[in-house]
N, C-alpha and C positions, 0 to 999 in steps of 0.2 A: 199741701205741701209746698212747699218753697219752690214751685217752676214758674218759668218762662211760656210764656203760652205762644210764640213765635218760634224760639230760636231751642227752646226746651230746655234752657240751661238749670241744673237745681242744683243742690250744695256740695260742697267740696269738703271732705273729711281728713281729720288731722289730727295732732295730739299740740297742747299746749306744753312748754316747754320752761320748768320753774331754772331757777339760778342752780337750783341743787342735782338740776337734768331730770327731775321726776316728771312722767309725762302722763296726761289726761288726756283722755277725748275731749275734742272739741269739732264744730264744725260751721265754716263759713257759708252763708246764705247769702243768695246772690241780693244785690239791690234791685226788686219790683215796685212798681208804682202803679197804683191804678189809673186806667187809662181809658178813653171813649172812644173806641175807635169805627170807622163807618166800615162793614163790612156789606157788600152788595149796596140795598139801598138804606138799610137800618143801623141803629146804633147798636154796640155793642159793647159792657163793659169787661175790658181784661185786665190780667196780672202781667206788666210787661219788664223786663228788666231795660236797665237804662241805658248799656250799649244799641240795644234793639231801636228806643226811642232817640238820639242823639244819632244812629247809621241811618234814619229813613225809614227802617221795612215799618212804619205803624205810620198809618194816616192821622 
């Protein structure tokens, strides 16, 4: 599932609205990137959102 392993940010659900105002379901996924993170003395590959990368929550 599209979920950040640091802040637990997940998809947001809503509607796609046409010009005639017909509604169809859609979802917005967070911008996740694969990052190698130092956890203790080992490296771990994690899926992290770009907000966590930019704010420095990931080493």
